[in-house]
N, C-alpha and C positions, 0 to 999 in steps of 0.2 A: 856521497847524496846530499841533494840540495835541501837547507834547512825553509820549511814553509815559511819563517819569519823572514828569511831572505827576500822573499817575493812580495813581502809587503803586509803578511798576516801574522797571526801568532801560531804557536805550535800546536794549539787545538783547533784551529781552523781548517776546514774540508778545503780541499784543492777543487776549484770549480770545474765541472764537466762539460766539455763542448756541447752536450746534448740540453744541458739545462735551459740554456738561452731560447734554443728552438721549441723545447716544451712550452716555456712561458708565451713566446710568440703564437704559437699553434693555438695555445688556449685563449689569449687575447683575441685572435682573428675569429675562432669558434664564436666567442662573446658576440662579438660585433656582427657578425654572419646571422646568428640567430635572432638577437634584438632588431636588426633590420628587416630580416625577413618576416617576422611576426608583426612587426609595425607597419610594414606596407601591405601586408596580407589583411589585417585586422581592421586597423584604424581607418582608412578610406571608407570601407563598408559601413562599418559601424556610424560612422560621421554622416554618411548619406541617409543612414536610417533615423538618425537624431535630427537631421534637417527635416524631414518629412514629419516626425512627431512634432517637433516645435512649431513648424508652419501651421499644422493642424491644430495646434493648442492655442496660437496667438491670432489665427487669422480673423478672429471676430472682431479684432482692434481696427482692422480695415473695414469689414463688412459694416462696423458701426456707423461709417460715413454715410451708409443708406439705411440700413434695417432699422435704426431708431426712430428716424422718420417714417418709414413705412409702416412699422408696428407699433408706433406712438409709444416708445420706450423712453422714460426719463433717464437721466445721468445715473441716478442711484440704482434704479432698476438694471440697468445695463452693467453697471459696476458689480452689482450681486451676482447676474447671471454669470458674467465673465469670471468671477471668483469662485461660484459653487462648484465649478470643475474639481477644485481642490479638496471639496468634502468628500466626493466620491474617490478621488484619489487618496485620500487619508484613509478611508475604511478599508480600501482594498490593497493598500500598498504591502504591508508585512505579510499577510497570507499569500499574495502573489510571489513575493520574493522567496519565501519559504518554499513553495511549490516548485519554483524555477531552481532552487538548489537540489531538489529531490530529483526532478524529471529530465533537467538539463536546459541549458539556454536556447539551443536549436529550437525544439518544439514549444517552449514556452513563449519566446519572443515572436515565434510566427502566430502564434495565437493572439497575442496582444494585438500586434500589428493590424491583423486581418479584422478583428474586432473594431478596433478605434477608427479604422477606416470606413467600416460600414456606419458607424454612428455619425462620423463626420460627415459622410453623404445626406445621412437623414436630417443633418441639420437645415437643408434646404427647405424641409416642411415646416419650420418653425412658423407659427402663425399668431402668437402672443404671448404674454409673460410666462403662463404655464409650462407651454411646450418648450419655451427658451430655457427656463431653467431645469426641465427634467433631462433634456437631450446634453445640456452642458454637465450636468451631473453624471450621466451615462458615459461622456466621453472621458471624464476624469477616472470613473471606475474601470473603463476598457483599457485605458493607458496606463493605469498604475502597475507598477513593478517594472516598467521597461528602463526607466533612467537608473534606478538602483540596481536593476539585474545587470545591466551592462557593467556597472561598476565592479559588482561582484564577480562577473564574468571575467573582467580585466585582471583579478586578483590571480588567477589561474595561468595568466599569459606573462604578467609582468612583475619583475622584482620590485622591492619597495624603493630602490634607489633610481628607478626608471618611472614610477608610477606617476608623480605629479605631471610629468610632460606627458605621458600617454593619456591621462584624463584630461589635461588641458587641451590637447590636438583633439581628443573626442568633442570636448564641450564647445570647441569654437564652432561646432555645428549650430548651438543655440544663437550665437552672435551672427553666423553667417545666414542663418534662417530669417534673420529679420532683413538682411541686406538682398537676399535672393527672394524670399516670400513676399515682403511687402510690395516690390513693383509688381511681381507676377499678379498677386491679388488685386492691386490696381488696375491691371490691364484686363482681369477676368471682370472686374465691375464694368468694364465698357460694354460688356454684352448686355447690358440692361435691356429687356424688352425683347430680345430675341427669343422665339419660339414659347413666347408669354411668361418668360421666367425673368425675374429681377436679377440685376447683376449681382447682388449678395447672394442669390441661389446658385448662380452658375459658379461662384467662388467655392462654396461648400462642395458642390457636385463634383466639380473636376479636381479639387485638391484633397478628396477623399479617396479616389481610385489608386494613387501611387501607394498608398500604405497598404492596401489589400494586394497588390501585386508583388510588392517588395516584401510583405509577409509571405507570400508563397515562396518567394526566392531564398528566404531564411533557411527553410527545410532543407535546402539542396547546397547552400553556400557556407553556412556557419559551422565551425566545428567547435564541439563542445569542450575538449580539452587538449593538452598537447600531445598525449600518448595516442591519440586517433586522428592527429594530423597528417594526412598521406603527402602534405606538400612541405613536410620537415622530413629531412634525412633521419634514419635510425640514429645517427651519433647527435644529430642536433635535437630530436625529440628527447633523448636521454638527457642531454646535458640541461635542457630546460626543466624537465620534471625533477631533476635531482637539485637544482638551483631552488626551485619553488620549494620543494620538500625540507630542504637543509635551512630555508629561510623560516619556515614554521616551525621547524624542530628547535631552532634558536629561540624562539618566542614562548616554547612550552613553559608553562608555569606561571608565564607573565602575561599571556594572551588569555582572553575568554575564549572558549571554543564551543559551548553549546548554546541553542538558541535562547535558553532562559538567562545566562550569564550575559550574552551580548544585550538583550532588552532591559536587563536591571543594572548594567554597569553604569556608574555614575558619571564616567565621562561621555558616555553616548547620550545622556541627556543635557549634559553641559553642552555639547556641541549642537544637539538639537535646539537648544535655547539660542545660541549664536546665529545659526542657520535660519531659524524662526524669524528674527529681527531682521536679518539680511534680505529674506524672501518677501516680508510685508513691504520693505522699502522697495524692492527690485521690481515687484508686479505693480505696486502703487505708481510706478512710473511706466513701465512696459506697454500695459494695456492703453495707455493714454499718449503714446508718443505720436501716432498720426493725427490725432486731435491737438496736441501741442504744436506739431508743426504746421497744421493748419492755421492755427491762431498767429502763428509768427510769418508766415509766408504766403497763406491763401494759394487759390489755383485748383486745377482739377485733382482728382484722385491719383492720377498718374504722377503728377508733379509733386503732390503730397508724399506719395509712397517712396519716390525716389530720393526726395530729400531726407526722409526717414532712414536710410540705408546708412548715412554717415556715421551715427553712433555706434552702429554694428560693425563696420568695417574697421574704425578705429579700434575698438574693444578686441577684435579678433587678432589683430596684431600684438596689441600691449599684452593680452592673457598668455600667449605663448611664451613672450619675453620673460614675464615674470616666473611662470612656473619653470622654465629651463633654469632661471637663478634659484629657484627654491631646491630644485633637484640637485644642482651643482653644490649648492652650500649645506644641504639637509636641514635647513631651517624651514619651519612651516608657520608658527604663530605670528610672527612679524611680518611675514608676508601676506598673510590673511588681514592682521589688524591696519597695516599701513594702507593696503588697497582700499579697506573701508573707510578710512580717514580722509583718503584723497577723494572718494565719492562724496563723502559728507559736506566737505569745503565746497566742493565744485556745485553740488546741487543748490546749496545755500547762494552761491555768487550768480548762479543763474537767475535767481528771483530778483535780484538788485539790477542785474544789466538791462540795458535799453535796446541796444542794438540786436536785431534778430541773429546776425551771424555769429557774434559773440555770445550769445546764448546758446545757440546750437554747438559751438565750440566747447562751451563749460559742461552742456549736458552730455557731450561727448566723452569728454574726459572722466566725468562721473561714472557714465556707464562702463568705461574702460576698467576703473577702479572697482566697481561692483562686480564685473565679470572676472577681473584677474585674480581675485581671492579664491576662486572655485577649485582650481587646480590644485593648489597647496591644502586647501581646506579638505578636499576628499581624499587627499592622500593620508590624512591622519587616522581616520578608522582602522584601515587595515594594519596599522601599527601595533594596535593592541587588540584586534579581533581576527579570529581565524575560524574557518570551517561555516557551521550553520550560525554561529554568532556573528559572523562578518555579514552573512546574508542577512539576517534579522536586525542587527544593530544599524547596518547602512540605510535598510529600508525605513527602521523607525525613525532614524535622524531625518530623513527626507520626507517622510509622510507627515511627521508632527511640524516640521518646519513649513512644509506646504501649505498647512491651514492658513500661513500668512497670504498665500496667494488668493485665498478668499478675503481676507480682511483687507488687505492693500486695495484692490481695485475699488471695493465697496466703500472704504474711507474716502478715497479719493472722489468717487461720485458723490458723495455726500457733500464734501468740501467744494467741489465744483458747483453743486447745485446752490448751495448757500453763499458762497463768494463770487460766483461768475467767472472764475478763472483758474488757472492751474498752479499759482503759486504757493497757496496755502499746501497742496498735495507735495511738492517739491520739498518744502520746509518739514512736512512730515516724514519724508523719506531720509533727509538729511539728519534728522535728530534719532531715528532708528538706527541708521547706519553707525552713528558714532557710538550708541549704546553696544550695538553689536561688535564694534572693533574693541571698545574696552572690555567687554565680556571675554573676547577671544584672548585678550593677553593676560587673563586669570587662569587660563587654561593650563594644568600642569601637564607638561610634555611627557608621552609616552616612553617608556625605559629605552626603547630602541631608536627614539627620533632625536637627532642631535639639535641642539639649539644654540643661539647666538648669546 
């Protein structure tokens, strides 16, 4: 009889079975198949929904090119009106996500989209400061829960190791929405005078309709959980359900699971502070991109909106690469912080440059840094939250932070009114992103999160 040691092992080693390699190969094949199928089934559709959401959120920045003159809105009034969206968003975000966790994503996301589409259409009836403020507030209240709801929804379908890439692919919609939506908005503004409507009225009317139609489609196309997915085989569904369940079980005791635990968790509030500073800086820039481009290059609304797509296109590519590297290494904090440091430097550099092309290039890199941190950032909360704690905690981070969406445009509007330019606003964004990046580095990593 042959001694196992003579085969290169020890007396205690088991002799490899020919079927072992086949089993490992089959398991790896099943994993690749399920992750790929879920990604292709969910992410393009959710991406499209977020494109619609983001266009309806920021299209007021293009409408500004006409409506501020038509309605006699000053820069600070416009900034406050653009930002008041986030007050409504803040007030209804956590309740909305809690309801979503109870009734399911399909029904609740459909409700959110249909309602915000109706409010967006109603924006065409803005006649002055009061109606501008009221409808922007209602738009924020209607959209509240969509973004954190989708993030919570993705925790049912993607493991922690795949999550930053999935989130980042979904969130590229926010960057491509600017690249797609701004030129479309510019073209719609050319309908100025048709049938007695101003160009900005046509913009709100036409861009509000897709949210209503796609909201209805959600009722038929979105699947709440893997065990209800008819497009997965029984084997694929069982594998995914087991993987998610095992991951949650592995966090038992270390993860907050109740809504109260999620809302009270110190790390949730730490993340909210990091994201708040980021959002003030981000929206302090984003709502003014067309205005900045107009000051740099001039021209028609179509020309301005086409040039405005450059930062969005660049950011789309960079954020996917950063998220892929974050997933591959398992590191989150430094990916978040370094991305914001790059944005901080490039916003400051854009202020001192004189050449319009170089200014646009610097702003594009800054915007890429700002967007690139978001995939790794949103992969952090599910690492220490699960169940209703994840729904509430994610919503709390997003809602508190998005108060910065009110402050950013308002501050920039005030600065532009008093300085006559955009440089002070860019410096404000630069300083806030520096502070946000430093605060991110002080975040204690969750127990399951690998660090460098």
